[in-house]
C-alpha positions as CSV (number, residue, x, y, z in Angstrom):
1,X,33.0,15.2,-6.0
2,X,31.3,18.4,-7.4
3,X,29.9,20.8,-4.8
4,X,26.2,19.9,-5.6
5,X,26.9,16.2,-5.2
6,X,28.8,16.8,-2.0
7,X,26.0,18.8,-0.5
8,X,23.4,16.3,-1.5
9,X,25.5,13.5,-0.1
10,X,25.9,15.3,3.2
11,X,22.2,16.0,3.4
12,X,21.3,12.4,2.5
13,X,23.6,11.0,5.1
14,X,22.4,13.5,7.7
15,X,18.7,12.8,7.0
16,X,19.3,9.0,6.9
17,X,21.1,9.1,10.2
18,X,18.3,11.1,11.8
19,X,15.7,8.6,10.4
20,X,17.6,5.5,11.5
21,X,18.2,7.0,14.9
22,X,14.5,7.7,15.3
23,X,13.7,4.2,14.1
24,X,16.3,2.7,16.5
25,X,14.7,4.5,19.4
26,X,11.4,2.9,18.5
27,X,12.9,-0.5,18.5
28,X,14.7,0.2,21.8
29,X,11.3,1.1,23.4
30,X,9.9,-2.2,22.1
31,X,12.9,-4.1,23.4
32,X,12.6,-2.6,26.9
33,X,8.9,-3.2,26.9
34,X,9.5,-6.8,25.9
35,X,11.9,-7.3,28.8
36,X,9.4,-5.8,31.2
37,X,6.7,-8.0,29.9
38,X,8.7,-11.2,30.5
39,X,9.9,-10.0,33.9
40,X,6.3,-9.5,35.0
41,X,5.6,-13.1,34.1
42,X,8.5,-15.0,35.4
43,X,6.7,-18.2,35.9
44,X,5.7,-18.5,32.3
45,X,2.9,-20.8,33.2
46,X,0.7,-19.6,30.4
47,X,3.0,-18.9,27.5
48,X,0.2,-18.2,25.1
49,X,-1.2,-15.5,27.3
50,X,2.3,-14.0,27.7
51,X,2.8,-14.0,24.0
52,X,-0.5,-12.3,23.4
53,X,0.3,-9.6,26.0
54,X,3.8,-9.1,24.5
55,X,2.5,-8.8,20.9
56,X,-0.1,-6.3,22.1
57,X,2.5,-4.1,23.8
58,X,4.8,-4.2,20.8
59,X,2.1,-3.4,18.3
60,X,0.9,-0.5,20.4
61,X,4.4,1.0,20.7
62,X,5.0,0.7,16.9
63,X,1.6,2.1,16.0
64,X,2.0,5.0,18.4
65,X,5.6,5.9,17.7
66,X,5.3,5.6,13.9
67,X,2.5,8.2,14.0
68,X,4.6,10.8,15.8
69,X,5.5,13.9,13.9
70,X,9.2,13.3,14.6
71,X,9.2,9.9,12.9
72,X,7.0,10.9,10.0
73,X,9.0,14.0,9.3
74,X,12.3,12.1,9.5
75,X,11.0,9.4,7.1
76,X,9.7,12.0,4.6
77,X,13.0,14.0,4.8
78,X,15.1,10.9,4.4
79,X,13.2,10.0,1.2
80,X,13.4,13.5,-0.1
81,X,17.2,13.9,0.5
82,X,18.0,10.5,-0.8
83,X,16.0,11.3,-4.0
84,X,17.9,14.6,-4.5
85,X,21.2,12.8,-3.9
86,X,20.3,10.0,-6.4
87,X,19.3,12.7,-8.9
88,X,22.6,14.6,-8.8
89,X,24.8,11.5,-8.8
90,X,23.0,9.5,-11.5
91,X,21.8,6.7,-9.2
92,X,18.2,7.5,-10.2
93,X,19.0,7.0,-13.9
94,X,20.9,3.8,-12.9
95,X,17.8,2.5,-11.2
96,X,15.7,3.3,-14.2
97,X,18.0,1.3,-16.4
98,X,17.8,-1.7,-14.0
99,X,14.1,-1.4,-13.9
100,X,13.9,-1.7,-17.7
101,X,15.6,-5.1,-17.4
102,X,13.4,-6.3,-14.6
103,X,10.4,-5.2,-16.5
104,X,11.4,-7.3,-19.5
105,X,12.2,-10.3,-17.2
106,X,8.8,-10.0,-15.5
107,X,6.6,-9.4,-18.5
108,X,8.1,-12.1,-20.8
109,X,9.2,-14.8,-18.4
110,X,7.8,-14.5,-14.8
111,X,4.2,-13.3,-15.4
112,X,3.2,-15.9,-18.0
113,X,4.1,-18.5,-15.4
114,X,2.5,-16.7,-12.6
115,X,-0.7,-16.3,-14.6
116,X,-0.9,-20.1,-15.3
117,X,0.0,-22.1,-12.2
118,X,-3.0,-22.3,-9.7
119,X,-5.0,-19.8,-11.7
120,X,-8.4,-20.0,-13.2
121,X,-8.2,-20.8,-16.9
122,X,-8.2,-17.7,-19.0
123,X,-6.9,-16.2,-22.2
124,X,-5.8,-12.7,-23.3
125,X,-8.6,-11.1,-25.2
126,X,-6.7,-7.9,-26.0
127,X,-3.4,-6.3,-25.1
128,X,-1.5,-3.0,-25.7
129,X,1.9,-2.2,-24.4
130,X,2.2,-3.7,-20.9
131,X,-1.5,-3.8,-20.5
132,X,-3.6,-6.9,-21.1
133,X,-7.3,-7.7,-20.9
134,X,-8.0,-11.3,-19.7
135,X,-11.2,-13.3,-20.2
136,X,-11.8,-16.1,-17.8
137,X,-13.3,-19.3,-19.2
138,X,-16.9,-19.5,-18.0
139,X,-17.9,-22.2,-15.6
140,X,-21.0,-22.9,-17.7
141,X,-23.3,-21.3,-20.2
142,X,-25.4,-19.4,-17.6
143,X,-23.4,-16.2,-18.4
144,X,-25.5,-15.7,-21.5
145,X,-27.7,-12.7,-21.2
146,X,-26.0,-11.3,-18.1
147,X,-23.9,-8.2,-18.2
148,X,-20.2,-9.0,-18.2
149,X,-18.0,-8.0,-15.3
150,X,-14.6,-6.2,-15.7
151,X,-12.3,-6.5,-12.7
152,X,-9.9,-3.6,-12.3
153,X,-6.9,-4.0,-10.1
154,X,-4.7,-1.5,-8.3
155,X,-1.3,-0.4,-9.8
156,X,0.4,-1.1,-6.5
157,X,-0.1,-4.9,-6.3
158,X,-0.3,-7.7,-8.8
159,X,-3.6,-8.7,-10.2
160,X,-3.7,-12.3,-9.0
161,X,-4.9,-11.7,-5.4
162,X,-8.5,-12.3,-6.5
163,X,-7.4,-15.6,-8.0
164,X,-4.7,-16.6,-5.6
165,X,-5.5,-20.3,-5.3
166,X,-8.4,-22.5,-6.5
167,X,-9.9,-22.8,-3.0
168,X,-9.8,-19.1,-2.3
169,X,-10.5,-17.6,-5.7
170,X,-13.0,-14.7,-6.0
171,X,-12.8,-15.2,-9.8
172,X,-14.0,-18.8,-9.4
173,X,-16.7,-17.8,-6.9
174,X,-18.1,-15.2,-9.3
175,X,-18.0,-17.6,-12.2
176,X,-20.2,-20.1,-10.3
177,X,-22.9,-17.4,-10.2
178,X,-23.0,-17.5,-14.0
179,X,-21.1,-14.2,-14.5
180,X,-18.8,-13.6,-17.4
181,X,-15.5,-12.3,-15.9
182,X,-12.9,-10.2,-17.5
183,X,-9.9,-8.6,-15.8
184,X,-7.1,-6.0,-16.3
185,X,-3.5,-6.8,-15.9
186,X,-1.2,-3.7,-15.9
187,X,2.0,-5.7,-16.2
188,X,5.4,-4.5,-14.9
189,X,6.1,-0.9,-16.0
190,X,9.6,0.2,-17.2
191,X,11.1,3.7,-17.2
192,X,9.6,4.1,-20.7
193,X,6.1,4.1,-19.1
194,X,6.8,6.7,-16.4
195,X,4.9,9.5,-18.3
196,X,1.7,7.6,-18.8
197,X,-1.1,9.2,-16.9
198,X,-4.5,8.4,-15.4
199,X,-6.0,10.0,-18.5
200,X,-4.2,7.4,-20.7
201,X,-5.2,4.4,-18.5
202,X,-8.9,5.5,-18.1
203,X,-9.7,6.9,-21.5
204,X,-7.5,4.5,-23.4
205,X,-6.9,1.2,-21.7
206,X,-10.1,1.0,-19.6
207,X,-12.4,2.5,-22.2
208,X,-11.1,0.3,-25.0
209,X,-11.4,-2.7,-22.7
210,X,-15.0,-1.9,-22.0
211,X,-15.8,-1.4,-25.7
212,X,-14.0,-4.7,-26.5
213,X,-16.0,-6.5,-23.9
214,X,-19.2,-5.0,-25.2
215,X,-18.4,-6.1,-28.7
216,X,-17.3,-9.6,-27.6
217,X,-20.4,-10.2,-25.5
218,X,-23.0,-8.2,-27.5
219,X,-23.8,-6.3,-24.3
220,X,-24.7,-2.6,-24.1
221,X,-23.1,-2.2,-20.7
222,X,-20.4,-3.7,-18.5
223,X,-20.4,-4.1,-14.7
224,X,-17.1,-2.9,-13.3
225,X,-15.5,-4.2,-10.1
226,X,-12.4,-2.5,-8.5
227,X,-10.2,-3.6,-5.7
228,X,-8.3,-1.1,-3.5
229,X,-6.9,1.7,-5.8
230,X,-8.5,-0.3,-8.6
231,X,-11.8,0.7,-7.0
232,X,-10.9,4.3,-7.3
233,X,-10.2,3.7,-11.0
234,X,-13.5,2.0,-11.4
235,X,-15.2,5.0,-9.7
236,X,-13.5,7.4,-12.0
237,X,-14.5,5.4,-15.1
238,X,-18.1,5.1,-13.9
239,X,-18.3,8.8,-13.4
240,X,-16.9,9.7,-16.8
241,X,-18.6,6.9,-18.8
242,X,-21.9,6.2,-17.0
243,X,-23.7,5.2,-20.2
244,X,-21.4,2.1,-20.5
245,X,-21.6,0.9,-16.9
246,X,-24.2,-1.5,-15.7
247,X,-23.1,-1.9,-12.0
248,X,-20.3,-0.5,-9.9
249,X,-18.7,-2.7,-7.2
250,X,-15.8,-1.6,-5.0
251,X,-13.7,-3.7,-2.6
252,X,-11.5,-2.1,0.2
253,X,-11.5,1.1,-1.7
254,X,-10.5,4.5,-0.1
255,X,-13.0,7.2,-0.7
256,X,-12.5,10.1,1.7
257,X,-8.7,10.1,2.1
258,X,-8.9,12.6,5.0
259,X,-10.5,9.8,7.0
260,X,-7.9,7.2,5.9
261,X,-5.7,7.2,9.0
262,X,-3.6,4.1,8.4
263,X,0.2,4.3,8.7
264,X,0.7,4.0,4.9
265,X,-1.8,6.8,4.3
266,X,-0.2,9.0,7.0
267,X,3.3,8.6,5.6
268,X,2.1,9.1,2.0
269,X,0.3,12.3,2.9
270,X,3.6,13.8,4.1
271,X,5.7,12.6,1.2
272,X,7.4,14.9,-1.3
273,X,6.3,12.9,-4.3
274,X,7.8,15.2,-6.9
275,X,11.4,14.6,-5.8
276,X,10.8,10.8,-5.8
277,X,9.1,10.6,-9.2
278,X,11.4,13.1,-10.9
279,X,14.4,11.1,-9.8
280,X,13.3,7.4,-10.2
281,X,10.7,7.8,-12.9
282,X,8.4,5.3,-11.3
283,X,7.8,4.7,-7.6
284,X,10.3,1.9,-6.8
285,X,8.8,-1.4,-5.8
286,X,11.4,-1.8,-3.1
287,X,10.1,1.3,-1.4
288,X,6.5,0.0,-1.6
289,X,7.6,-3.4,-0.1
290,X,9.6,-1.7,2.6
291,X,6.6,0.4,3.6
292,X,4.4,-2.6,3.9
293,X,6.9,-4.4,6.1
294,X,7.5,-1.3,8.3
295,X,3.8,-0.9,9.1
296,X,4.1,-3.6,11.7
297,X,7.6,-5.0,12.1
298,X,6.7,-7.4,14.9
299,X,4.1,-9.2,12.8
300,X,6.5,-9.3,9.9
301,X,9.1,-11.0,12.0
302,X,6.7,-13.1,14.1
303,X,4.2,-14.5,11.5
304,X,6.3,-17.3,10.0
305,X,7.4,-19.0,13.3
306,X,3.9,-18.4,14.6
307,X,2.3,-20.0,11.6
308,X,4.5,-23.2,12.1
309,X,3.8,-23.4,15.8
310,X,1.4,-26.3,15.0
311,X,1.3,-28.8,12.2
312,X,-0.2,-27.5,8.9
313,X,-1.6,-29.3,5.9
314,X,-0.2,-28.8,2.4
315,X,-3.2,-26.6,1.4
316,X,-2.8,-24.1,4.3
317,X,1.0,-23.9,3.7
318,X,0.5,-23.2,0.0
319,X,-2.0,-20.5,0.9
320,X,0.3,-18.9,3.4
321,X,3.3,-18.7,1.1
322,X,1.2,-17.7,-1.9
323,X,-0.2,-14.8,0.1
324,X,3.3,-13.7,1.3
325,X,4.6,-13.9,-2.2
326,X,1.7,-11.6,-3.4
327,X,2.2,-9.1,-0.5
328,X,5.8,-8.4,-1.4
329,X,5.5,-8.9,-5.2
330,X,4.7,-5.2,-5.8
331,X,5.6,-3.8,-9.2
332,X,6.9,-0.2,-9.6
333,X,4.0,2.3,-9.7
334,X,4.0,4.4,-12.9
335,X,5.5,7.8,-12.0
336,X,2.9,10.2,-13.2
337,X,0.0,8.1,-12.0
338,X,1.6,7.8,-8.6
339,X,2.2,11.6,-8.5
340,X,-1.4,12.4,-9.3
341,X,-2.8,9.7,-6.9
342,X,-0.7,11.0,-4.0
343,X,-1.3,14.7,-4.7
344,X,-5.0,14.6,-5.7
345,X,-6.3,11.9,-3.5
346,X,-4.0,11.5,-0.4
347,X,-2.9,15.1,0.0
348,X,-5.7,17.2,-1.5
349,X,-8.7,14.7,-1.2
350,X,-10.1,15.9,-4.5
351,X,-11.9,12.7,-5.5
352,X,-14.6,12.8,-2.8
353,X,-14.8,16.6,-3.3
354,X,-15.7,16.1,-7.0
355,X,-12.8,18.2,-8.0
356,X,-10.4,15.6,-9.4
357,X,-9.5,16.1,-13.1
358,X,-8.5,13.5,-15.5
359,X,-6.6,14.9,-18.4
360,X,-7.2,18.6,-19.2
361,X,-10.9,18.8,-19.3
362,X,-12.7,15.9,-17.5
363,X,-13.8,16.4,-13.9
364,X,-14.7,13.3,-11.9
365,X,-18.1,14.0,-10.3
366,X,-19.3,11.0,-8.1
367,X,-22.8,12.3,-8.2
368,X,-23.0,11.5,-11.9
369,X,-22.8,7.8,-10.9
370,X,-26.4,6.6,-11.0
371,X,-25.9,2.8,-11.5
372,X,-26.5,0.2,-8.8
373,X,-23.5,0.5,-6.4
374,X,-22.1,-2.2,-4.0
375,X,-19.4,-1.1,-1.6
376,X,-17.5,-4.0,0.2
377,X,-15.2,-3.2,3.0
378,X,-13.2,-5.0,5.7
379,X,-13.9,-3.9,9.2
380,X,-10.3,-4.6,10.4
381,X,-8.6,-3.2,7.3
382,X,-5.3,-1.5,8.3
383,X,-4.4,-0.5,4.7
384,X,-7.7,1.3,3.9
385,X,-9.6,2.8,6.8
386,X,-13.2,1.5,6.8
387,X,-14.6,5.0,7.5
388,X,-12.9,6.2,4.3
389,X,-14.7,3.5,2.3
390,X,-18.1,4.0,3.9
391,X,-18.2,7.6,2.7
392,X,-18.5,6.4,-0.9
393,X,-22.1,5.3,-0.3
394,X,-23.1,8.9,0.5
395,X,-20.8,10.4,-2.2
396,X,-22.2,8.5,-5.3
397,X,-25.5,9.6,-6.9
398,X,-27.0,6.1,-7.1
399,X,-30.4,5.3,-5.7
400,X,-29.6,1.6,-5.5
401,X,-26.7,1.5,-3.0
402,X,-25.5,-1.4,-0.8
403,X,-22.8,-1.8,1.8
404,X,-21.4,-5.1,2.8
405,X,-19.0,-5.2,5.8
406,X,-16.9,-8.2,6.5
407,X,-15.0,-8.9,9.8
408,X,-11.5,-9.3,8.3
409,X,-8.4,-7.4,7.2
410,X,-7.6,-6.0,3.8
411,X,-6.3,-9.3,2.4
412,X,-8.5,-11.6,4.5
413,X,-11.6,-10.3,2.7
414,X,-10.1,-11.8,-0.5
415,X,-8.7,-15.1,0.6
416,X,-10.0,-16.3,4.0
417,X,-12.2,-19.4,3.8
418,X,-14.8,-17.7,5.9
419,X,-15.1,-14.9,3.4
420,X,-15.5,-17.4,0.6
421,X,-18.2,-19.1,2.6
422,X,-20.1,-16.0,3.8
423,X,-19.2,-13.0,1.7
424,X,-18.5,-13.9,-1.9
425,X,-21.6,-15.9,-2.6
426,X,-23.7,-12.9,-1.5
427,X,-21.6,-10.6,-3.8
428,X,-22.1,-12.9,-6.7
429,X,-25.8,-13.0,-6.1
430,X,-25.9,-9.2,-5.9
431,X,-24.2,-8.8,-9.2
432,X,-26.2,-11.5,-10.9
433,X,-29.5,-10.1,-9.7
434,X,-28.7,-6.7,-11.2
435,X,-27.4,-8.1,-14.5
């Protein structure tokens, strides 16, 4: 083995050992706390209360220990050293070759099926490369005369979360308000897409989509609705092309990243994103899924047996497994986009400072957004801190600004029956009234 490879191998092994040792110490603390919890309640007369106390203690330990500098530094260093090792040994290139095959498999075989079963009827209005623009079949003719709505999804998750199942579909809910709904689908990127940038996606894919929708509907302007990182894309587009935007709606969207104190945000802020992207081309989906699972291991392990503690109907079982499939169905994130998002947003917080640049000459100024703005956030969101989202209402330049807060988590705001009863009819009415 060459000297460089040998050194990187040693560094990778050393950093991995340090990380897993730190991780093991966290699980040891949880194990000891679990024993103590059960010993304190030997009679087990109220098992539900015992389980509640046990879960609370476990969550507190994981949340506290995963925030410690020692853990965060060991995680960041392990990713960095492994990336360097994978770069010198060719493992990074091997991953890119495999990702090309999985991209083909997903885009040509899996996604057409995934976009059909249980989904609201739609058709592709336009496509270019991996990107596709979907148009949902209107519920009735009431969409005539109303500004169409383009839904923009995040790169980090699949687009179907807003149309997960017929009974918990935001798409269907908006259609019932007479809105004409379109949506982006980024597809599954391959290593050939790693150099695509936010400039390309905003000024090419999104702008062409808006123009195509305007042409298709004979509308001057389009309402844009972004979910999570897709909300940030919607904000960037609205700031750069205000003359084409009718309304701006964001859901669970980070704004002031300095206030986003969730575990994923904390870990991302300390990551050496250059070494990761330079080695693997795109941010690997397995890394994204592992990070989601590591946020709260006790819930990851506990949720399936807990769900089946009591009898469930077919509808609730389908919803549970459809949600789980979506949660861990993350595609790779395009390398240059991931690099800029991490550096500009998470690490330097340039978006809310009005200093973020798209391409070489465009600066995103949130004060240039003057259209009606609706900001929807989940009060118990552990992926995007609510305080980070609330700042957007002060940051944009709109006079007509609304804030809707719903008592749920990040995903619950999309799929919970309560959200579809109490939240989404109001959102549909807000958009329709301003169209």
